[in-house]
N, C-alpha and C positions, 0 to 999 in steps of 0.2 A: 474474634471472631467480632467485635467494630472498626480495626485495623483493618480486613479486609470487606467489610465492606462502605472503609471510604474511601480504597484502593478502586474498588470499583466506580463508585460515586463519580472520585475525578477522572477517569480511562474513560466514561462516558461525558465526561464536560467535555475533554478535549474533541473522543469525536464527532459535538454534537458544533464545534469550531474549527478544525481541520482537516471536516467531511471535502474530499475532493468529488473536485468534478466529472463527468463522460460524453461524451460526445456521441454525439448522432447525423448523421444526416436527412433533411428531408426535401420536399419537392412544393413551392405555393405559389401560387402566379405566377409561374415557369424562372419562378426568380431559385438558386440554390442555398440551403441555409444548413448551418450546424445547430436545433434548437437546443441550448444547453439545459436549460431546464430543462428539459423533458429526459436527460441523458441522464443528468442529478440523478431523475426521482428512479430511474434504469439499475445505477448505481443506490438506492437506500435499496429500492426490492431485495437488489445480491446480498446487501447484509442482513437482513431479513431470513429473507431463505438461508443465506448460511445458519443462520445462528436458529431457527428453524430445526435444521436437519438434527446439528447437534446435539440442543433441547429432547430431540425424540428419540436419540439413542441412550441418556443418560439410563432413563430404568432399566435398559440392556447391561449397564455396566456396575447400575449400585447391582444390583444378582449376581453377576462378577463378581462383584468384591466382597458379598456376604459368603455367597459358593466358596470362597479362595480363603477366607476367612477360618472356614468351618474345616477346613482340609489339613493335612497332617504334611506337611515340607520333606521333597523325595516320592515319594509314591508318585504312576502313572497319571493319577489322575490329577494330583497338581499339578501336575507337568501342563498338563492338556490345560484347563481352566486356565493358570495365566498366560502359556500363551494364545491361549483366544483376549486376556484379560485387554494382554497387550496391542496387541496389533487397535482390538475399536480406542485406545489411550493413543494409540500412533494417528488411527484416525481424524483423534478430535483434534489432536496438533496441528495436521497439515488442515484443514481446514479453519485452525484461529490460532496462532502458535502463541496469544497472548497467555490460551489459559495453562500452558504447561508451566509447573510447578519446579524442574528435574529430568538430573536425566541419569541411567544407570551405564551401566561397563557395556553395557550391551546392544546401549543406543535405542533404547526404548524409553518414553517419554513415562514422568510421572504428577496428575494435574490438580488443580486449587479441589478441594473442598467439593463434591458436588453440590452442599447445597449452594453453597458460591457462585460455582459456574451455571448453576437454574437460574436463580435471581440475575445477575449482567446480563443471561440470553435475553431474559426477558424484560430487560430495560433497555437491551439494545435492539429488540426487534421492536419496540412503544418507541424508545427514542428516534428508530428509521420511518417506522410509517406515519409518525406526524411531520417528521418534515416534508418528506413527499406531498401529503395533503396541503402542507403549507406553501410547496414551489407548483402545487399544481396550480391555484390562482399566475401564476406569476409567468408560464410557461409563454405564451406569446409574445410577452415583453423582453424576453431575454437571448435573441439571436445573436449569430456571428454570416456575416458575411462571407460565401465560401468566399467569392469572386477577389475578391480582395485579399483575404488571407494567404500569407505568405506556404512557401513549399517549405521553408531550411526558419532556420533560427540563428539570428546576434545575439544570444542572452543582457547583454548591455543594455542593445538598444530596441531589443523584443518590446510591442504595444503592450498593457498591462492589458487587455481583456484576453492574450497568447495565452499569460501567466497565471495560470488561475488560482495555484497555492501552495508556497511553503517555497517561495523566495527572497534573497534578500537583495538589497538596496546596492550598489558596486558603483555608485560611477566614475562614471571614466578609469573604471580596470580590465576593460575587454571581457568582464566572464562576470557569472555572478553563481554567489557563492548557496546550497540548499539548508532547508531545514533536514530533518528528521525525515519526509514524503514531499518529495515536490513532483508536481507535475504542469505541465503545459502542453498543448496542441500545435499544429500543423496540417494545411493542408496535403490527404493523402497524392502523389503520384504511382497511379498506378504500374507503368513503366520503372519506372524502380523498385525494386525487390528488394532492399533494402536502409536504414535508419542508421548512419552513421553521428559519434558522440562524440566534438573532445573533449575531453577532461583535463581539468590537473589539480595540485592540491601538495600546498607547501610543504616544504622536509619536517618545515617545526611543526610542525600536530599529530605529522608520521602517516599512520597509511588510513586513505578512507578504503575504505568496500563494501558493497550496496548489489541489490536488487533494478536491472531495469524491465520496467513493464511495459508493452503497446497494447492500447485497446483493451488492459486489463487480463493482458496474458506476457506468460513469462517467455522474455526473448534471451537474456544471457543476466551476467552480473560482470563486477567492478573491482578494481584493487591497485588503485592511485598511489604513490608515495612518493610525485613530483613537480618541483615547478613550472617540469617542461613538461608543454603540452604533449600528449599520449590519444590518439583515436582509435574508439572502440565501436567495433562494428554488429549490429542487429542483425538477422531477416526479420521479417516481416509478417506479424500470423499470418494463417491462409482465411481470404477472406475480409480482409482489411478495407472498412469501410472508406468517405469519402474525407474523413478526418480521422489525423495521425492522435492520439489520446499517452503522448512520453508523459509515462512516472517514475520517478527513481526514488529509490528505494534506501537510506543509510541503514548499514547496522549496528555501528559508532556516529558521536559524534564531536568533536575536540574541541574546548573555549582556548582560545588562545590568551587569555588571561593568565589562565591556569599554570601553560609552558613557556608565556615570554615575557608576561609581564606591563605586554604595552595597551592595557586596559578597556581590549575589546572580550566582553562579555558574554558572545552570541556564539550558541552551539552550532559550530560548522558543521556539515558537510561535504562532498563532493561541490567541486565549482566546475559549472559546466561551461566552456564554450562557447558553442556553434550544437546545431542540432541540424543536419545536411539529409539526403536518402542521396543515394547511388541504385 
């Protein structure tokens, strides 16, 4: 149990340090701006609502688990309750994959103990609400001017304020490696319906795999296993705002030093060369 508590505390610390930024446009005094802190507050509110949704479902999960333990396997009632429990667990896993502890042969998930989940969710809600309150006072001072924001990014040369989180410096290489989650933003061109990412990953590191989100909507996946650049094109989500927030979430990270003994101990996700719209 103590190990679980420590894991929860570590996960919450990482959440506090690595929270991504969402961006939302607004007009003030006739000038377009993207209010960075407002959208970070919006993201924290989303995290809190998701955690509360799962928290509200926990009593039902507990009841189903208790009913199932009292039934004889192989009976119709056991099969019915098990199906209902699997469905509820799968819903929780869809909302928050970090709560999954395993998967059976049929693709149904098992979750962490309910008391651990409850503690983790309550702490997540408290942290998100605290961050949202802290950001409220700084809202007016953290803005990015849409008039000068580019519609495309050459990652090695991009302004730091547009690289929101999760990027390694790669001077002179023409690309940037990502961390577990990397977020950047570009000004939306409403005449362009797709976002194009040019990606690469050195063969010596294996394959980079992950998921791409635009304005918090999943738009597709990627698999890259070559230093030869490859283009990946994704449809923009409906109703995209003035700013596109592009997020890459890597499934796995590779440490070059473990594979090539080159002294580079950074856990590297996919490398991004540029982001454009078409």
